[in-house]
C-alpha positions as CSV (number, residue, x, y, z in Angstrom):
1,M,9.9,-8.7,0.0
2,E,12.7,-11.3,0.1
3,D,13.8,-11.0,3.8
4,C,10.4,-10.7,5.5
5,A,9.9,-14.4,5.9
6,R,12.5,-14.3,8.6
7,L,10.9,-11.4,10.4
8,L,8.0,-11.4,12.8
9,P,5.0,-9.5,11.5
10,I,4.7,-6.0,12.8
11,G,1.4,-6.8,14.6
12,D,3.0,-9.6,16.6
13,R,6.2,-7.9,17.7
14,V,7.0,-6.9,21.2
15,G,9.4,-4.0,21.9
16,G,11.4,-2.0,19.4
17,V,13.2,-3.2,16.4
18,E,16.0,-1.9,14.2
19,V,15.0,0.9,11.8
20,L,15.9,-0.9,8.6
21,E,13.9,-4.0,9.7
22,A,10.8,-1.8,10.2
23,M,11.4,0.0,7.0
24,A,11.7,-3.3,5.0
25,E,8.3,-4.4,6.3
26,L,6.8,-1.0,5.5
27,G,7.9,-1.0,1.9
28,G,10.9,1.3,2.3
29,V,8.9,4.4,3.2
30,A,7.4,5.3,6.5
31,T,6.2,8.3,8.6
32,T,8.1,9.5,11.7
33,A,5.2,8.5,13.9
34,T,5.1,4.9,12.6
35,L,8.9,4.4,12.9
36,A,8.9,5.9,16.5
37,R,6.2,3.3,17.5
38,L,8.0,0.4,16.0
39,T,11.6,1.4,17.0
40,S,12.3,4.6,18.9
41,S,12.9,8.3,18.1
42,G,16.6,7.8,19.0
43,R,17.0,4.9,16.6
44,V,15.4,6.9,13.9
45,R,17.8,9.8,14.5
46,S,20.8,7.4,14.5
47,A,19.7,5.8,11.2
48,V,19.5,9.2,9.6
49,A,22.9,10.1,10.9
50,R,24.4,6.9,9.5
51,G,22.8,7.5,6.1
52,E,20.6,4.4,6.3
53,I,17.4,6.4,5.8
54,V,16.7,9.7,4.1
55,R,14.1,12.4,5.1
56,V,11.9,13.1,2.1
57,G,9.5,15.6,3.6
58,R,7.9,16.6,6.8
59,G,7.5,13.5,9.0
60,R,8.4,11.0,6.3
61,Y,11.5,8.9,5.6
62,R,12.6,6.4,2.9
63,T,15.5,3.9,2.6
64,T,18.4,4.5,0.3
65,D,17.0,1.9,-2.2
66,A,15.5,4.9,-4.0
67,D,18.9,6.5,-4.3
68,R,20.3,3.3,-5.8
69,A,17.5,3.5,-8.4
70,L,18.4,7.1,-9.1
71,R,22.1,6.2,-9.6
72,R,21.1,3.4,-12.0
73,A,18.8,5.8,-13.9
74,V,21.8,8.2,-14.4
75,E,24.0,5.3,-15.5
76,L,21.4,4.2,-18.1
77,R,20.4,7.7,-19.0
78,G,16.9,6.9,-18.1
79,M,14.5,7.5,-15.2
80,A,13.7,5.8,-11.9
81,S,10.1,4.6,-12.5
82,H,7.3,2.4,-11.2
83,L,7.9,1.3,-7.6
84,S,11.3,2.9,-7.4
85,A,9.8,6.2,-8.4
86,A,7.1,5.8,-5.8
87,Q,9.8,5.5,-3.2
88,V,11.6,8.6,-4.5
89,H,8.3,10.5,-4.2
90,G,8.1,9.4,-0.6
91,W,4.9,7.2,-1.0
92,E,4.2,4.2,1.1
93,I,4.2,0.9,-0.8
94,P,3.5,-2.7,0.3
95,H,7.0,-4.1,-0.5
96,A,10.3,-2.5,-1.3
97,P,11.5,-3.5,-4.7
98,S,14.5,-5.9,-4.7
99,R,16.0,-4.2,-7.7
100,P,15.6,-0.7,-9.2
101,W,12.8,-0.1,-11.8
102,I,14.2,2.0,-14.6
103,T,12.5,3.3,-17.8
104,V,14.6,4.4,-20.7
105,P,13.8,6.0,-24.1
106,R,12.5,3.6,-26.8
107,N,15.8,3.7,-28.8
108,R,18.2,3.4,-25.9
109,Q,20.5,0.4,-26.0
110,V,21.0,-1.3,-22.6
111,P,23.5,-4.1,-21.9
112,R,21.8,-7.4,-21.6
113,E,22.9,-8.0,-18.0
114,R,21.1,-4.8,-16.9
115,R,17.8,-5.4,-18.6
116,A,16.0,-6.8,-15.5
117,L,13.3,-4.3,-14.5
118,V,14.2,-2.0,-17.3
119,F,11.4,-0.7,-19.5
120,W,11.3,1.2,-22.8
121,A,8.8,4.0,-23.3
122,D,8.3,7.5,-24.7
123,L,9.8,9.9,-22.1
124,S,9.5,13.0,-24.2
125,E,7.1,14.7,-21.7
126,E,9.2,13.8,-18.7
127,S,12.2,15.5,-17.2
128,G,14.9,14.8,-14.6
129,F,15.8,11.3,-13.4
130,V,12.5,10.2,-11.9
131,T,9.1,9.9,-13.6
132,S,6.4,12.4,-12.7
133,E,3.9,11.6,-9.9
134,V,1.0,11.0,-12.2
135,R,3.1,9.0,-14.6
136,T,4.4,6.9,-11.7
137,V,0.9,6.0,-10.5
138,V,-0.2,5.0,-14.0
139,D,3.0,3.0,-14.7
140,C,2.5,1.0,-11.5
141,A,-1.2,0.6,-12.3
142,R,-0.2,-1.0,-15.7
143,R,2.6,-3.3,-14.5
144,C,2.1,-4.2,-10.8
145,P,-0.4,-6.7,-9.5
146,F,-3.7,-5.0,-8.7
147,P,-3.3,-5.0,-4.8
148,E,0.2,-3.4,-5.1
149,A,-0.9,-1.0,-7.8
150,L,-3.9,0.2,-5.8
151,A,-1.8,0.7,-2.7
152,V,0.6,2.9,-4.6
153,A,-2.3,4.9,-6.1
154,D,-4.0,5.3,-2.7
155,S,-0.7,6.5,-1.1
156,A,-0.1,9.0,-3.9
157,L,-3.6,10.5,-3.4
158,R,-2.9,10.7,0.4
159,A,0.3,12.6,-0.5
160,G,-1.7,15.1,-2.5
161,V,-1.6,13.8,-6.1
162,D,-4.7,15.0,-8.1
163,H,-7.1,12.1,-8.6
164,E,-8.7,13.6,-11.7
165,L,-5.3,13.9,-13.4
166,V,-4.6,10.2,-12.6
167,V,-8.0,9.2,-14.0
168,R,-7.3,11.2,-17.2
169,A,-3.8,9.8,-17.7
170,A,-5.0,6.2,-17.1
171,G,-7.8,6.7,-19.7
172,A,-5.2,7.7,-22.3
173,V,-3.2,4.5,-21.9
174,R,-3.2,2.2,-24.9
175,G,-2.0,-1.4,-25.1
176,K,-0.8,-3.7,-22.4
177,G,-2.1,-2.9,-18.9
178,A,-4.6,-0.3,-20.2
179,A,-7.7,-1.9,-18.6
180,Q,-6.0,-2.3,-15.2
181,A,-4.7,1.3,-15.3
182,V,-8.3,2.5,-15.7
183,R,-9.5,0.2,-12.9
184,V,-6.8,1.3,-10.5
185,A,-7.4,4.9,-11.2
186,S,-11.1,4.7,-10.7
187,C,-10.8,2.7,-7.5
188,A,-8.1,4.8,-6.0
189,S,-8.9,6.7,-2.8
190,A,-7.0,8.8,-0.2
191,L,-9.2,7.4,2.6
192,P,-7.4,4.1,3.5
193,A,-5.0,4.9,6.3
194,N,-2.1,2.9,5.1
195,T,-0.9,0.3,2.6
196,F,-2.2,-2.5,4.8
197,E,-5.8,-1.3,4.4
198,S,-5.3,-0.5,0.7
199,V,-4.1,-4.1,0.0
200,L,-7.0,-5.6,1.9
201,R,-9.4,-3.3,0.0
202,A,-7.9,-4.5,-3.3
203,L,-8.3,-8.2,-2.3
204,A,-11.9,-7.5,-1.3
205,L,-12.6,-5.8,-4.7
206,E,-11.0,-8.8,-6.5
207,A,-13.3,-11.1,-4.5
208,G,-16.4,-9.2,-5.6
209,L,-17.1,-7.1,-2.5
210,D,-18.1,-3.5,-3.0
211,V,-16.2,-2.0,-0.1
212,L,-15.7,1.6,0.9
213,A,-13.0,2.8,3.2
214,Q,-13.8,4.5,6.5
215,A,-17.6,4.5,5.7
216,E,-19.8,5.5,8.6
217,I,-22.2,3.0,10.3
218,D,-24.9,4.3,12.7
219,L,-25.2,2.0,15.7
220,G,-27.9,4.1,17.3
221,D,-26.0,5.4,20.3
222,R,-22.9,6.2,18.3
223,T,-21.4,6.2,14.8
224,V,-18.4,4.1,13.9
225,R,-16.0,4.1,10.9
226,P,-14.7,0.6,10.3
227,D,-11.7,0.1,7.9
228,L,-13.8,-1.3,5.0
229,V,-17.6,-1.5,4.6
230,D,-19.8,-3.3,2.1
231,R,-23.2,-1.8,2.9
232,E,-25.3,-4.0,0.6
233,R,-24.0,-7.2,2.1
234,R,-23.6,-5.7,5.6
235,V,-20.0,-6.8,5.7
236,V,-17.2,-5.1,7.6
237,L,-13.5,-5.8,7.1
238,E,-11.0,-4.8,9.7
239,A,-7.2,-4.5,9.2
240,D,-5.9,-5.5,12.6
241,S,-2.4,-4.6,13.6
242,W,-0.8,-3.6,16.9
243,E,1.2,-1.0,15.0
244,F,-2.0,1.0,14.3
245,H,-4.2,-0.1,17.2
246,A,-1.7,-0.3,20.1
247,G,-2.6,-0.1,23.8
248,K,-5.2,-1.5,26.2
249,D,-7.8,1.3,25.6
250,A,-7.6,0.9,21.8
251,F,-8.0,-2.8,22.3
252,Q,-11.1,-2.3,24.5
253,R,-12.7,0.0,21.9
254,D,-12.0,-2.4,19.0
255,C,-13.6,-5.3,20.9
256,R,-16.7,-3.2,21.8
257,R,-17.0,-2.1,18.2
258,Y,-16.7,-5.6,16.9
259,T,-19.4,-6.9,19.3
260,D,-21.8,-4.0,18.6
261,L,-21.5,-4.5,14.9
262,V,-22.2,-8.3,15.1
263,V,-25.2,-7.7,17.4
264,A,-26.5,-5.1,14.9
265,G,-26.4,-7.8,12.1
266,W,-23.1,-7.1,10.4
267,T,-20.6,-9.8,9.4
268,V,-17.2,-8.7,10.7
269,L,-14.0,-10.2,9.3
270,R,-10.7,-9.3,10.9
271,F,-7.3,-9.9,9.1
272,T,-3.8,-9.4,10.3
273,W,-1.0,-7.6,8.4
274,W,0.8,-10.9,7.9
275,Q,-2.3,-12.6,6.5
276,V,-3.0,-9.8,4.0
277,M,0.6,-9.4,2.9
278,H,1.7,-13.0,2.9
279,E,-1.4,-15.1,2.6
280,P,-3.5,-13.2,0.1
281,D,-4.9,-16.3,-1.5
282,W,-6.4,-17.4,1.8
283,V,-7.8,-13.9,2.4
284,R,-9.4,-13.9,-1.1
285,S,-10.9,-17.3,-0.4
286,C,-12.5,-16.1,2.8
287,L,-13.9,-13.1,1.0
288,R,-15.2,-15.1,-2.0
289,R,-17.1,-17.4,0.4
290,I,-18.8,-14.3,1.9
291,V,-19.7,-13.0,-1.6
292,G,-21.0,-16.5,-2.5
293,G,-23.0,-16.8,0.7
294,H,-21.1,-19.9,1.8
295,A,-19.8,-18.6,5.1
296,P,-21.1,-20.7,7.9
297,G,-23.3,-19.2,10.6
298,A,-25.2,-16.0,10.7
299,N,-25.2,-12.8,12.7
300,V,-28.0,-12.0,15.2
301,A,-30.3,-9.3,13.7
């Protein structure tokens, strides 16, 4: 995301921001509720009226980047694909693509200056100007880095895409990216609440943790559902953002849950949106130290 270095992270911002700024940090797709928290309902309505964002379903908006991809697909007689197709389908993705992703038939000639982010593939089973939902998930799984690919797959499942169809389509892939397509499909889950949690989950899996999203932990007097849980290692990962945990009451609940988990013998690591999205190497390093048993200190049993 080219412009985000100049923006304060969502979790650290006070007051409303412009709709397009918020959409840029949310990957170009967001729910009405999320936009209203970050900006205001009035700003969302104004952005729609100005044509800056487009409603793509009940309670969901996207930027016009996807329309640019569709226009380019028509020009090249191909299809919006990969991350651009994910935007067209209205899924949340970690970062909005800087240029359209287009797939054209294998024999299609494309002028050299337009070849960036253009792919050649068999489109005989596709129709229209955007790749199908299942094809989009698998294409992203093959071409995108694992954290981004898993976030797309998770978002697709939350939107109702059939997981079994994705697994089958990934299993049929041959050639470059086949192994990662299978891995993404098998790891995909509708349980992570947003792309923030999905990317953190992917980093944890890459580091060797066996994490589950929203898994229950019995604390005796109550049951809690942390963002990510590795039961065998008794490790909890929390994706901390004011966007999703705003308000004093929520802050009090989070602090109590954190303390109760530590007292019960769990190692709890908390990461901000900025750290996960912009400092993934540091996040992986922390998680690998946990896996290797090199983290200093120990919890009270």
